[in-house]
NUKE-764348 format. One record per residue: residue in three letters; x, y, z of N, C-alpha, C, CB in turn; residue number from 0. Coordinates in nm, 2 decimals, m for minus. Glycine has a CB too. Layout:
// residues N
Ala X Y Z X Y Z X Y Z X Y Z NUM
...
***
This chain:
// residues 233
Met 0.08 m0.12 0.00 m0.03 0.00 0.01 0.10 0.08 0.02 m0.16 0.00 0.16 0
Asp 0.07 0.23 m0.11 0.13 0.25 m0.10 0.11 0.45 m0.04 0.18 0.17 m0.20 1
Phe 0.22 0.58 m0.02 0.14 0.70 0.04 0.05 0.71 0.07 0.14 0.77 m0.01 2
Tyr m0.04 0.78 m0.14 m0.18 0.77 m0.18 m0.32 0.65 m0.15 m0.16 0.78 m0.31 3
Gln m0.21 0.59 m0.12 m0.38 0.48 m0.09 m0.42 0.47 0.08 m0.35 0.25 m0.16 4
Ala m0.32 0.51 0.10 m0.35 0.47 0.32 m0.37 0.59 0.31 m0.21 0.41 0.47 5
Gln m0.35 0.72 0.28 m0.38 0.92 0.27 m0.54 0.89 0.29 m0.34 1.04 0.05 6
Asn m0.62 0.80 0.11 m0.69 0.76 0.09 m0.85 0.71 0.16 m0.63 0.72 0.05 7
Lys m0.77 0.60 0.24 m0.85 0.51 0.37 m0.84 0.57 0.44 m0.82 0.38 0.43 8
Tyr m0.74 0.64 0.48 m0.80 0.75 0.67 m0.92 0.85 0.61 m0.61 0.92 0.78 9
Arg m0.87 0.93 0.43 m1.02 0.99 0.45 m1.16 0.95 0.45 m1.04 1.06 0.40 10
Gln m1.17 0.83 0.35 m1.27 0.74 0.35 m1.29 0.74 0.56 m1.19 0.56 0.25 11
Lys m1.25 0.70 0.62 m1.26 0.65 0.71 m1.30 0.78 0.83 m1.15 0.56 0.70 12
Gln m1.30 0.92 0.82 m1.29 1.01 0.88 m1.37 1.08 0.84 m1.20 1.04 0.90 13
Phe m1.43 1.08 0.69 m1.56 1.06 0.63 m1.67 1.01 0.75 m1.55 0.95 0.50 14
Arg m1.65 0.87 0.69 m1.76 0.78 0.77 m1.79 0.84 0.88 m1.72 0.63 0.80 15
Phe m1.67 0.86 1.01 m1.65 0.93 1.15 m1.78 1.05 1.13 m1.46 1.01 1.17 16
Ile m1.69 1.15 1.07 m1.82 1.31 1.06 m2.00 1.24 1.04 m1.77 1.46 0.85 17
Leu m1.96 1.15 0.90 m2.08 1.10 0.91 m2.20 1.03 0.97 m2.07 1.08 0.86 18
Asn m2.09 0.96 1.07 m2.22 0.86 1.16 m2.25 0.98 1.27 m2.16 0.67 1.26 19
Ser m2.12 1.04 1.27 m2.19 1.14 1.44 m2.26 1.25 1.40 m2.06 1.23 1.56 20
Leu m2.20 1.32 1.24 m2.33 1.45 1.28 m2.54 1.35 1.22 m2.28 1.66 1.09 21
Leu m2.53 1.16 1.19 m2.66 1.12 1.21 m2.64 1.15 1.32 m2.70 1.00 1.18 22
Lys m2.60 1.10 1.42 m2.65 1.11 1.55 m2.67 1.24 1.61 m2.57 1.05 1.63 23
Leu m2.60 1.30 1.59 m2.62 1.47 1.57 m2.81 1.54 1.58 m2.53 1.50 1.37 24
Phe m2.79 1.46 1.42 m2.99 1.49 1.39 m3.06 1.41 1.40 m3.05 1.53 1.27 25
Ile m3.07 1.29 1.45 m3.10 1.16 1.54 m3.12 1.22 1.66 m3.00 1.05 1.55 26
Ile m3.05 1.30 1.80 m3.05 1.37 1.90 m3.18 1.48 1.88 m2.92 1.41 1.91 27
Val m3.14 1.61 1.77 m3.20 1.68 1.73 m3.30 1.69 1.69 m3.16 1.72 1.70 28
Leu m3.32 1.53 1.61 m3.55 1.52 1.57 m3.60 1.44 1.72 m3.62 1.35 1.37 29
Ala m3.52 1.39 1.78 m3.56 1.34 1.94 m3.66 1.45 2.03 m3.39 1.32 2.04 30
Val m3.54 1.54 2.04 m3.51 1.68 2.11 m3.68 1.73 2.13 m3.40 1.80 2.01 31
Leu m3.67 1.77 1.95 m3.78 1.85 1.86 m3.95 1.82 1.90 m3.75 1.80 1.69 32
Val m3.95 1.61 1.82 m3.99 1.55 1.92 m4.08 1.55 2.03 m3.93 1.55 1.94 33
Gly m4.01 1.49 2.10 m4.06 1.53 2.24 m4.09 1.65 2.31 m4.00 1.49 2.31 34
Trp m4.05 1.81 2.25 m4.05 1.97 2.28 m4.24 1.91 2.21 m3.87 2.13 2.16 35
Arg m4.23 1.90 2.12 m4.37 1.89 2.01 m4.46 1.83 2.17 m4.36 1.74 1.81 36
Phe m4.45 1.74 2.15 m4.54 1.62 2.27 m4.57 1.73 2.36 m4.43 1.47 2.36 37
Gly m4.49 1.73 2.45 m4.49 1.76 2.57 m4.55 1.94 2.51 m4.32 1.72 2.66 38
Asn m4.52 2.02 2.48 m4.61 2.18 2.41 m4.72 2.13 2.39 m4.55 2.26 2.25 39
Ser m4.74 1.98 2.34 m4.90 1.93 2.28 m4.99 1.91 2.38 m4.90 1.78 2.20 40
Asp m4.95 1.85 2.44 m4.99 1.85 2.57 m5.03 1.97 2.71 m4.89 1.78 2.59 41
Lys m4.98 2.01 2.70 m4.99 2.17 2.78 m5.03 2.18 2.74 m4.93 2.27 2.81 42
Thr m5.07 2.24 2.60 m5.19 2.35 2.56 m5.33 2.26 2.57 m5.17 2.42 2.37 43
Ile m5.31 2.10 2.56 m5.46 2.03 2.61 m5.43 2.07 2.72 m5.50 1.87 2.60 44
Leu m5.37 2.01 2.84 m5.40 2.02 2.94 m5.48 2.21 2.94 m5.27 1.96 3.03 45
Ile m5.37 2.31 2.93 m5.46 2.49 2.95 m5.61 2.46 2.86 m5.33 2.68 2.83 46
Gln m5.58 2.35 2.74 m5.77 2.39 2.70 m5.89 2.36 2.79 m5.83 2.31 2.57 47
Glu m5.85 2.19 2.83 m5.96 2.14 3.02 m5.95 2.20 3.09 m5.94 2.04 3.12 48
Asn m5.81 2.27 3.07 m5.84 2.37 3.22 m5.98 2.51 3.21 m5.65 2.46 3.27 49
Glu m5.92 2.56 3.09 m6.08 2.66 3.06 m6.16 2.63 3.07 m6.12 2.71 2.97 50
Lys m6.20 2.50 2.99 m6.33 2.46 2.95 m6.39 2.39 3.12 m6.31 2.33 2.80 51
Thr m6.31 2.34 3.17 m6.35 2.35 3.34 m6.40 2.48 3.47 m6.22 2.30 3.39 52
Ile m6.28 2.57 3.40 m6.33 2.71 3.48 m6.49 2.76 3.41 m6.20 2.86 3.46 53
Asn m6.46 2.75 3.28 m6.60 2.83 3.22 m6.71 2.79 3.22 m6.60 2.85 3.09 54
Lys m6.69 2.61 3.27 m6.87 2.59 3.26 m6.83 2.56 3.46 m6.97 2.40 3.11 55
Phe m6.75 2.59 3.54 m6.79 2.56 3.68 m6.85 2.77 3.67 m6.62 2.48 3.83 56
Asp m6.78 2.92 3.61 m6.82 2.99 3.64 m6.99 2.98 3.58 m6.73 3.07 3.61 57
Ala m6.98 2.92 3.48 m7.18 2.97 3.44 m7.22 2.87 3.52 m7.27 2.95 3.23 58
Lys m7.20 2.76 3.57 m7.31 2.72 3.68 m7.29 2.84 3.82 m7.27 2.53 3.75 59
Lys m7.24 2.88 3.84 m7.18 3.04 3.96 m7.30 3.07 3.92 m7.03 3.19 3.94 60
Arg m7.31 3.17 3.81 m7.29 3.21 3.69 m7.56 3.18 3.78 m7.14 3.09 3.50 61
Phe m7.53 3.03 3.72 m7.73 3.02 3.68 m7.71 2.94 3.87 m7.82 2.85 3.46 62
Leu m7.62 2.95 3.93 m7.70 2.92 4.05 m7.68 3.09 4.14 m7.62 2.76 4.16 63
Glu m7.62 3.16 4.10 m7.60 3.29 4.19 m7.75 3.33 4.11 m7.42 3.41 4.16 64
Arg m7.83 3.33 3.99 m7.95 3.43 3.98 m8.08 3.29 4.00 m7.95 3.53 3.79 65
Gln m8.02 3.19 4.03 m8.15 3.02 4.11 m8.19 3.15 4.23 m8.02 2.77 4.24 66
Leu m8.10 3.18 4.28 m8.07 3.25 4.43 m8.17 3.37 4.44 m7.90 3.31 4.45 67
Ile m8.14 3.45 4.33 m8.18 3.59 4.32 m8.35 3.61 4.28 m8.08 3.65 4.20 68
Asp m8.30 3.50 4.20 m8.52 3.45 4.16 m8.56 3.39 4.25 m8.59 3.33 4.02 69
Thr m8.49 3.28 4.38 m8.56 3.24 4.48 m8.56 3.37 4.52 m8.51 3.14 4.56 70
Arg m8.53 3.47 4.59 m8.52 3.53 4.70 m8.61 3.69 4.65 m8.35 3.54 4.75 71
Leu m8.69 3.66 4.55 m8.75 3.72 4.48 m8.91 3.63 4.50 m8.66 3.72 4.33 72
Lys m8.87 3.57 4.47 m9.02 3.49 4.47 m9.03 3.46 4.61 m9.03 3.34 4.39 73
Leu m8.99 3.48 4.69 m9.00 3.46 4.88 m9.07 3.54 4.93 m8.87 3.48 4.98 74
Lys m9.00 3.66 4.86 m9.04 3.76 4.93 m9.20 3.81 4.90 m8.93 3.86 4.90 75
Glu m9.23 3.78 4.77 m9.35 3.80 4.72 m9.41 3.68 4.76 m9.36 3.84 4.57 76
Ala m9.42 3.58 4.82 m9.51 3.46 4.88 m9.51 3.55 4.97 m9.47 3.31 4.91 77
Asn m9.44 3.59 5.09 m9.42 3.67 5.18 m9.59 3.74 5.19 m9.29 3.77 5.13 78
Leu m9.57 3.83 5.06 m9.59 3.94 5.10 m9.79 3.90 5.03 m9.45 4.09 5.03 79
Ala m9.74 3.76 4.96 m9.90 3.71 4.95 m9.98 3.67 5.07 m9.90 3.59 4.87 80
Leu m9.90 3.66 5.17 m9.92 3.58 5.33 m9.98 3.65 5.40 m9.82 3.55 5.43 81
Asp m9.95 3.77 5.42 m9.93 3.92 5.46 m10.09 4.01 5.45 m9.79 3.99 5.33 82
Ile m10.08 3.94 5.24 m10.24 3.97 5.23 m10.35 3.89 5.30 m10.28 3.96 5.11 83
Gln m10.34 3.81 5.23 m10.45 3.60 5.27 m10.46 3.66 5.44 m10.28 3.34 5.27 84
Asn m10.34 3.75 5.52 m10.42 3.74 5.68 m10.44 3.56 5.73 m10.61 3.84 5.66 85
Ile m10.31 3.50 5.64 m10.26 3.42 5.79 m10.16 3.37 5.78 m10.33 3.31 5.86 86
Lys m10.08 3.47 5.84 m9.93 3.49 5.93 m10.03 3.51 6.06 m9.79 3.64 5.89 87
Gly m10.05 3.40 6.13 m10.11 3.43 6.36 m9.99 3.50 6.40 m10.12 3.25 6.51 88
Lys m10.02 3.61 6.49 m9.91 3.69 6.57 m9.90 3.61 6.71 m9.97 3.87 6.60 89
Lys m9.97 3.47 6.73 m9.97 3.44 6.84 m9.96 3.28 6.81 m10.07 3.50 6.92 90
Ser m9.95 3.18 6.69 m9.88 3.10 6.67 m9.75 3.04 6.54 m9.96 3.05 6.70 91
Asn m9.76 2.91 6.61 m9.66 2.92 6.48 m9.70 2.92 6.30 m9.57 2.81 6.50 92
Phe m9.81 2.93 6.28 m9.86 2.94 6.16 m9.79 3.01 6.09 m9.96 2.98 6.16 93
Gly m9.81 3.10 6.09 m9.69 3.21 5.95 m9.56 3.18 5.92 m9.65 3.38 5.99 94
Arg m9.46 3.13 6.06 m9.36 3.06 6.02 m9.33 2.92 5.99 m9.30 3.08 6.09 95
Asp m9.46 2.84 6.02 m9.46 2.72 5.94 m9.49 2.74 5.72 m9.61 2.62 6.02 96
Ser m9.58 2.82 5.77 m9.64 2.84 5.65 m9.50 2.95 5.53 m9.81 2.94 5.69 97
Lys m9.40 3.02 5.62 m9.30 3.07 5.54 m9.15 2.95 5.49 m9.25 3.20 5.64 98
Asn m9.20 2.86 5.61 m9.09 2.72 5.58 m9.18 2.61 5.48 m9.04 2.62 5.75 99
Ile m9.25 2.60 5.46 m9.30 2.54 5.37 m9.31 2.61 5.21 m9.43 2.51 5.44 100
Leu m9.37 2.73 5.18 m9.31 2.82 5.09 m9.19 2.83 5.00 m9.29 2.89 5.15 101
Ala m9.09 2.84 5.16 m8.95 2.80 5.11 m8.86 2.72 5.08 m8.90 2.82 5.14 102
Leu m8.94 2.60 5.12 m8.93 2.44 5.08 m8.98 2.41 4.94 m9.01 2.35 5.19 103
Asn m9.12 2.49 4.90 m9.12 2.47 4.77 m9.07 2.50 4.66 m9.19 2.48 4.76 104
Leu m9.03 2.68 4.68 m8.98 2.77 4.60 m8.80 2.66 4.59 m8.99 2.96 4.67 105
Ala m8.74 2.67 4.68 m8.65 2.57 4.65 m8.64 2.42 4.57 m8.63 2.56 4.75 106
Asn m8.80 2.40 4.67 m8.78 2.28 4.47 m8.83 2.28 4.38 m8.81 2.15 4.43 107
Gly m8.86 2.46 4.33 m8.89 2.46 4.18 m9.04 2.45 4.17 m8.81 2.34 4.09 108
Val m9.13 2.49 4.25 m9.20 2.49 4.28 m9.27 2.66 4.15 m9.18 2.46 4.43 109
Pro m9.33 2.65 4.08 m9.33 2.84 3.99 m9.40 2.95 4.10 m9.47 2.86 3.79 110
Glu m9.44 3.02 4.08 m9.48 3.14 4.17 m9.61 3.15 4.15 m9.42 3.28 4.14 111
Asn m9.63 3.12 4.03 m9.78 3.12 3.98 m9.90 3.00 4.04 m9.77 3.11 3.82 112
Ile m9.80 2.95 4.05 m9.90 2.82 4.17 m9.90 2.84 4.26 m9.86 2.69 4.19 113
Ile m9.81 2.85 4.36 m9.87 2.89 4.52 m9.92 2.98 4.50 m9.77 2.91 4.64 114
Ile m9.94 3.13 4.45 m10.00 3.28 4.47 m10.14 3.19 4.43 m9.94 3.45 4.34 115
Asp m10.17 3.08 4.33 m10.27 3.04 4.30 m10.35 2.92 4.41 m10.24 2.99 4.17 116
Asn m10.24 2.87 4.42 m10.36 2.80 4.58 m10.36 2.93 4.69 m10.25 2.61 4.69 117
Leu m10.29 3.04 4.75 m10.34 3.11 4.83 m10.46 3.22 4.80 m10.24 3.17 4.88 118
Arg m10.45 3.17 4.68 m10.64 3.28 4.63 m10.70 3.14 4.62 m10.68 3.40 4.42 119
Leu m10.63 3.06 4.62 m10.76 2.93 4.68 m10.79 2.91 4.83 m10.71 2.76 4.65 120
Leu m10.76 3.00 4.89 m10.81 3.00 5.07 m10.84 3.15 5.09 m10.67 2.94 5.22 121
Ser m10.90 3.18 4.96 m10.95 3.33 5.03 m11.12 3.29 4.98 m10.87 3.53 4.94 122
Ala m11.17 3.41 5.00 m11.34 3.39 5.03 m11.39 3.40 4.84 m11.42 3.56 5.16 123
Lys m11.30 3.48 4.81 m11.36 3.57 4.67 m11.38 3.35 4.53 m11.13 3.77 4.57 124
Lys m11.41 3.31 4.59 m11.41 3.14 4.47 m11.55 3.12 4.45 m11.34 2.95 4.54 125
Thr m11.57 3.10 4.37 m11.67 3.02 4.32 m11.65 2.84 4.30 m11.70 3.09 4.17 126
Cys m11.79 2.83 4.44 m11.74 2.66 4.40 m11.90 2.66 4.37 m11.64 2.51 4.57 127
Asp m11.89 2.45 4.36 m11.98 2.43 4.33 m12.07 2.34 4.43 m11.96 2.40 4.22 128
Ser m12.19 2.27 4.44 m12.27 2.20 4.57 m12.19 2.05 4.59 m12.47 2.17 4.52 129
Phe m12.15 2.03 4.67 m12.19 1.92 4.78 m12.22 1.80 4.67 m12.34 1.97 4.90 130
Asn m12.13 1.71 4.65 m12.15 1.62 4.56 m12.09 1.43 4.68 m12.03 1.69 4.38 131
Ser m12.17 1.33 4.65 m12.19 1.18 4.75 m12.17 1.13 4.65 m12.33 1.13 4.83 132
Lys m12.08 1.01 4.68 m12.12 0.85 4.70 m12.05 0.81 4.76 m12.13 0.76 4.58 133
Glu m12.06 0.65 4.75 m12.04 0.54 4.84 m11.96 0.46 4.82 m12.13 0.47 4.85 134
Leu m11.78 0.48 4.97 m11.76 0.33 4.88 m11.70 0.27 4.94 m11.69 0.32 4.76 135
Ser m11.73 0.14 4.90 m11.66 0.03 4.97 m11.54 0.02 5.01 m11.66 m0.05 4.90 136
Val m11.49 0.03 5.17 m11.42 m0.01 5.26 m11.30 m0.15 5.27 m11.52 m0.01 5.35 137
Ile m11.22 m0.15 5.16 m11.16 m0.27 5.21 m11.11 m0.29 5.39 m11.04 m0.28 5.11 138
Thr m11.10 m0.44 5.38 m11.06 m0.51 5.52 m10.93 m0.63 5.49 m11.21 m0.59 5.59 139
Glu m10.86 m0.66 5.60 m10.74 m0.80 5.59 m10.85 m0.90 5.51 m10.68 m0.88 5.78 140
Ser m10.97 m0.92 5.57 m11.07 m1.06 5.50 m11.06 m0.99 5.44 m11.22 m1.14 5.52 141
Phe m11.14 m0.90 5.35 m11.25 m0.86 5.23 m11.20 m0.78 5.16 m11.36 m0.80 5.26 142
Ile m11.22 m0.82 5.09 m11.19 m0.73 4.87 m11.29 m0.74 4.86 m11.11 m0.82 4.71 143
Pro m11.43 m0.56 4.91 m11.52 m0.58 4.82 m11.53 m0.58 4.63 m11.59 m0.50 4.88 144
Pro m11.63 m0.59 4.57 m11.61 m0.57 4.45 m11.59 m0.38 4.42 m11.72 m0.65 4.36 145
Gln m11.65 m0.29 4.42 m11.62 m0.22 4.41 m11.57 m0.09 4.53 m11.69 m0.22 4.34 146
Asn m11.45 m0.14 4.54 m11.31 m0.03 4.60 m11.30 0.06 4.55 m11.16 m0.07 4.58 147
Lys m11.29 0.13 4.46 m11.22 0.21 4.38 m11.35 0.32 4.39 m11.16 0.15 4.23 148
Leu m11.33 0.48 4.39 m11.37 0.56 4.32 m11.33 0.65 4.29 m11.42 0.59 4.34 149
Ile m11.35 0.66 4.16 m11.36 0.76 4.04 m11.38 0.85 4.03 m11.41 0.75 3.97 150
Leu m11.30 0.96 4.05 m11.43 1.08 4.03 m11.34 1.18 3.93 m11.50 1.18 4.21 151
Leu m11.45 1.33 3.87 m11.36 1.41 3.78 m11.34 1.37 3.64 m11.24 1.43 3.83 152
Ser m11.40 1.29 3.60 m11.35 1.23 3.48 m11.21 1.12 3.48 m11.31 1.34 3.39 153
Gly m11.17 1.07 3.56 m11.09 1.01 3.61 m10.96 1.03 3.62 m11.10 0.94 3.59 154
Gly m11.02 1.22 3.61 m10.88 1.24 3.69 m10.80 1.26 3.89 m10.85 1.38 3.62 155
Leu m10.94 1.17 3.94 m10.93 1.20 4.12 m10.99 1.07 4.08 m11.02 1.33 4.23 156
Lys m10.83 0.98 4.21 m10.91 0.80 4.23 m10.88 0.82 4.39 m10.80 0.61 4.12 157
Ile m11.00 0.75 4.50 m11.02 0.69 4.60 m11.04 0.58 4.65 m11.07 0.73 4.64 158
Lys m10.92 0.55 4.71 m10.97 0.38 4.79 m10.96 0.41 4.91 m10.87 0.23 4.76 159
Ala m11.04 0.26 4.97 m11.04 0.30 5.16 m10.97 0.15 5.18 m11.26 0.34 5.27 160
Glu m10.88 0.22 5.34 m10.87 0.09 5.38 m10.88 0.08 5.56 m10.72 0.04 5.31 161
Gly m10.98 m0.02 5.60 m10.99 m0.01 5.72 m10.94 m0.10 5.82 m11.08 0.00 5.73 162
Asn m10.98 m0.12 5.96 m10.86 m0.22 6.09 m10.76 m0.20 6.04 m10.86 m0.40 6.13 163
Ile m10.66 m0.10 6.00 m10.56 m0.14 5.95 m10.44 m0.16 6.04 m10.55 m0.07 5.86 164
Asn m10.49 m0.15 6.22 m10.38 m0.16 6.33 m10.46 m0.30 6.38 m10.37 m0.02 6.44 165
Asp m10.55 m0.37 6.32 m10.63 m0.49 6.34 m10.64 m0.65 6.27 m10.73 m0.45 6.32 166
Lys m10.48 m0.67 6.24 m10.45 m0.77 6.12 m10.49 m0.84 6.19 m10.31 m0.81 6.05 167
Thr m10.56 m0.92 6.33 m10.64 m0.99 6.40 m10.77 m1.05 6.36 m10.65 m0.93 6.51 168
Asn m10.78 m0.96 6.31 m10.99 m0.94 6.35 m11.03 m0.98 6.19 m11.08 m0.70 6.40 169
Asn m11.09 m1.09 6.18 m11.13 m1.20 6.11 m11.26 m1.13 6.07 m11.14 m1.33 6.17 170
His m11.33 m1.04 6.11 m11.43 m0.96 6.03 m11.42 m0.87 5.95 m11.50 m0.92 6.08 171
Pro m11.57 m0.91 5.82 m11.56 m0.85 5.71 m11.53 m0.69 5.71 m11.67 m0.90 5.63 172
Tyr m11.61 m0.64 5.78 m11.67 m0.47 5.76 m11.58 m0.47 5.87 m11.87 m0.41 5.79 173
Phe m11.52 m0.29 5.85 m11.44 m0.23 5.92 m11.51 m0.19 6.02 m11.39 m0.15 5.86 174
Asp m11.41 m0.07 6.10 m11.48 m0.03 6.27 m11.51 0.12 6.23 m11.36 m0.05 6.44 175
Gln m11.57 0.17 6.18 m11.59 0.27 6.17 m11.54 0.39 6.35 m11.75 0.25 6.10 176
Leu m11.47 0.30 6.42 m11.39 0.38 6.57 m11.27 0.38 6.51 m11.39 0.29 6.75 177
Lys m11.20 0.27 6.44 m11.07 0.32 6.42 m10.98 0.39 6.32 m11.02 0.24 6.43 178
Pro m10.92 0.37 6.30 m10.85 0.44 6.14 m10.89 0.39 6.08 m10.70 0.44 6.08 179
Leu m10.91 0.46 5.98 m10.88 0.43 5.84 m10.79 0.47 5.70 m10.97 0.42 5.82 180
Arg m10.73 0.43 5.62 m10.59 0.47 5.55 m10.72 0.53 5.44 m10.45 0.31 5.49 181
Ile m10.69 0.68 5.35 m10.73 0.67 5.25 m10.62 0.70 5.13 m10.85 0.75 5.25 182
Thr m10.58 0.66 5.03 m10.57 0.67 4.96 m10.60 0.79 4.78 m10.60 0.58 5.02 183
Leu m10.52 0.88 4.82 m10.54 0.88 4.67 m10.52 0.95 4.55 m10.62 0.88 4.66 184
Lys m10.51 0.95 4.43 m10.47 0.87 4.29 m10.47 1.08 4.25 m10.63 0.71 4.18 185
Tyr m10.41 1.15 4.22 m10.44 1.24 4.17 m10.30 1.30 4.04 m10.48 1.32 4.30 186
Leu m10.36 1.37 3.97 m10.24 1.44 3.89 m10.12 1.35 3.89 m10.19 1.58 3.96 187
Gly m10.06 1.24 3.90 m9.91 1.16 3.94 m9.89 1.18 4.03 m9.80 1.18 3.87 188
Asn m9.97 1.19 4.12 m9.94 1.21 4.30 m10.01 1.07 4.25 m10.04 1.37 4.44 189
Asn m9.98 1.02 4.49 m9.97 0.90 4.52 m10.06 0.91 4.66 m9.82 0.85 4.53 190
Glu m10.12 1.02 4.69 m10.14 1.05 4.88 m10.24 0.98 4.96 m10.20 1.21 4.92 191
Val m10.11 0.96 5.09 m10.20 0.81 5.16 m10.22 0.92 5.27 m10.09 0.61 5.22 192
Ile m10.37 0.87 5.28 m10.38 0.96 5.48 m10.48 0.88 5.61 m10.49 1.16 5.47 193
Glu m10.42 0.87 5.65 m10.45 0.74 5.80 m10.51 0.82 5.94 m10.26 0.64 5.86 194
Gly m10.65 0.79 5.93 m10.67 0.90 6.06 m10.84 0.84 6.07 m10.65 1.11 6.01 195
Ile m10.90 0.93 6.19 m11.04 0.85 6.18 m11.09 0.92 6.12 m11.12 0.82 6.28 196
Leu m11.27 0.91 6.12 m11.34 0.92 6.03 m11.42 1.14 6.11 m11.47 0.74 6.02 197
Pro m11.51 1.18 6.09 m11.47 1.21 5.90 m11.30 1.31 5.92 m11.64 1.36 5.79 198
Ile m11.24 1.23 5.80 m11.10 1.30 5.74 m11.15 1.40 5.67 m11.00 1.22 5.63 199
Lys m11.12 1.50 5.59 m11.15 1.59 5.52 m11.03 1.64 5.42 m11.19 1.69 5.60 200
Lys m10.98 1.65 5.26 m10.87 1.71 5.22 m10.91 1.75 5.12 m10.76 1.64 5.21 201
Thr m10.82 1.90 5.08 m10.82 1.99 4.93 m10.70 1.94 4.88 m10.82 2.19 4.95 202
Ile m10.73 1.91 4.74 m10.59 1.94 4.66 m10.62 2.08 4.53 m10.54 1.78 4.58 203
Ser m10.52 2.14 4.54 m10.58 2.20 4.51 m10.42 2.24 4.33 m10.65 2.30 4.65 204
Ala m10.52 2.28 4.25 m10.41 2.21 4.15 m10.44 2.40 4.08 m10.48 2.01 4.02 205
Gly m10.36 2.45 4.04 m10.39 2.57 3.96 m10.51 2.65 4.00 m10.41 2.52 3.82 206
Lys m10.59 2.72 3.94 m10.72 2.75 3.95 m10.79 2.69 3.99 m10.76 2.78 3.87 207
Phe m10.75 2.59 4.01 m10.92 2.50 4.06 m10.88 2.43 4.15 m11.02 2.39 3.95 208
Ser m10.94 2.35 4.24 m10.95 2.32 4.37 m11.04 2.20 4.46 m10.99 2.43 4.41 209
Val m11.07 2.08 4.53 m11.13 1.99 4.54 m11.15 1.99 4.70 m11.07 1.89 4.48 210
Leu m11.24 1.97 4.79 m11.25 1.99 4.84 m11.36 1.84 4.91 m11.26 2.11 4.80 211
Ile m11.26 1.76 4.94 m11.27 1.56 4.97 m11.35 1.56 5.08 m11.10 1.46 5.01 212
Glu m11.44 1.51 5.17 m11.44 1.50 5.29 m11.51 1.29 5.31 m11.56 1.66 5.35 213
Val m11.43 1.26 5.36 m11.48 1.13 5.45 m11.55 1.09 5.54 m11.42 1.10 5.50 214
Ile m11.69 1.04 5.54 m11.74 1.07 5.66 m11.85 0.91 5.73 m11.82 1.22 5.63 215
Asn m11.89 0.90 5.83 m11.94 0.76 5.81 m12.04 0.80 5.72 m11.98 0.68 5.93 216
Ser m12.11 0.64 5.66 m12.18 0.62 5.63 m12.31 0.53 5.64 m12.14 0.64 5.58 217
Lys m12.45 0.53 5.61 m12.51 0.44 5.71 m12.52 0.29 5.56 m12.71 0.53 5.80 218
Val m12.50 0.26 5.48 m12.43 0.17 5.44 m12.32 0.04 5.49 m12.41 0.23 5.40 219
Arg m12.37 m0.07 5.52 m12.24 m0.12 5.57 m12.13 m0.17 5.51 m12.26 m0.20 5.64 220
Gly m12.10 m0.15 5.54 m11.88 m0.15 5.54 m11.81 m0.06 5.46 m11.79 m0.30 5.46 221
Ala m11.90 0.05 5.44 m11.86 0.17 5.33 m11.84 0.32 5.41 m12.00 0.19 5.21 222
Val m11.86 0.37 5.36 m11.80 0.51 5.35 m11.87 0.57 5.29 m11.69 0.53 5.30 223
Leu m11.88 0.73 5.30 m11.94 0.86 5.22 m11.85 0.95 5.18 m12.04 0.96 5.30 224
Val m11.86 0.96 5.10 m11.75 1.06 5.01 m11.84 1.24 4.98 m11.72 0.95 4.81 225
Arg m11.87 1.23 4.99 m11.89 1.40 4.93 m11.71 1.53 4.92 m12.04 1.50 5.07 226
Tyr m11.77 1.58 4.76 m11.66 1.66 4.73 m11.76 1.73 4.67 m11.53 1.61 4.64 227
Lys m11.66 1.87 4.66 m11.68 2.00 4.58 m11.62 2.07 4.49 m11.69 2.08 4.64 228
Thr m11.61 2.15 4.33 m11.51 2.19 4.34 m11.54 2.39 4.38 m11.45 2.14 4.20 229
Cys m11.44 2.38 4.38 m11.36 2.54 4.36 m11.24 2.62 4.24 m11.27 2.55 4.49 230
Lys m11.35 2.74 4.25 m11.27 2.84 4.12 m11.24 2.96 4.18 m11.38 2.89 3.97 231
Ile m11.10 3.02 4.08 m11.05 3.13 4.17 m11.10 3.26 4.07 m10.87 3.13 4.22 232
***
């Protein structure tokens, strides 16, 4: 091997070394750039998610603040309606209890117009029909009569009565009128149960319309007499 061949071989080796070094440097720089890019992308996504969460929180906060203001206004108007209706007793807890009920209903989202209409139904300025009466057979533990459900107001109100509710060992088919009675009322999607000694009274309000129900003793054995009338403001 002469001098020129040796020099050429050395130059080729040196060129390969430089080329490998540049390739390694390029790979390192590329890895750094890719890592920076992904890291910056994750950071951007995290910032965007944080901004969305903050915006949702602010929107919910503003909504709750508006609800609180609206509830306070409705409660103030309802209290004014209570004063107008003169149902706030100075020597009783009726005024305080009624305010608590109003506050609870407002918190549950009961519209103001429904509350006002129900208060108006308490006044004397309303038009009421005369009482209607119907017999209702009473269910007992040992006897279920065939006509054990009363359907009123074109199916809008259904009434069922159960007697001897606290006396499961009584085999007598008829109920005792001196013992508690369970009345089940189904209306407007509600299922309300009332227990007590006859007579039992209940007023159902629905907007500008109300129904007064009285369950009293009947001359028919094993039955009660249901008296009801409707009122409008």
